C-alpha positions, 0 to 999 in steps of 0.5 A: 469514508475515512482512513480507518474505515478503507483500511479495515476494507483493505486488510480484509481483502488482503487476508481473503487474497492471501487465503485463496492464493497463498504466498509466493506469487510475484508482487505484481500479482497480488497488485492486480488482484488486490486493486480489482478487489478493492474496485469490486468493493466501490473504491477508487483505486490508482496503481503505480501512481506517480507521486511528485516530490517538491524541495525548495524550488524544485519539483521532480515529477515522478519522484516516486510510484506508490503501488496502490493508492485508495481514495486518494487517502491511503497508500498501500505499499505491497511486497513478496519477499521473505521478510520485511526489512526496516527500510521498506517501513521508512519508505513508506513513512516517507511516502506518507510524508512527501504525498501529505498522506495520513495512512499507508498500509505495508503488506507483504504477501510474502509471509506464511501468516498474512497478520504478521505481514501487515503493517500500519504507518501513519503520519499525523493521523 
């Protein structure tokens, strides 16, 4: 399964969760529910996965933690806030570059309409 096929499943699950649960819960609650739903769909999920950062001869073992990594291909960055700030998109793009992943989804469950809260970020896809 490629990144685009995974993204479709992820977005479908996010829509269903938002429809059922609504906005306003803690980010950690959405992370658990989305992870369980994606696992139920047969996908491999890693939550709070440490991603090392390499700079010159240095390596930082725990440079950042990806909220959810799906099938080792797609990074999901979750939020449950009123409005996504430009820094959130920059953050996800940096995560993609540092991890050599091609696709990331920034999903803000805090939006009234989940379609307004899903942002697709690509790194050489």
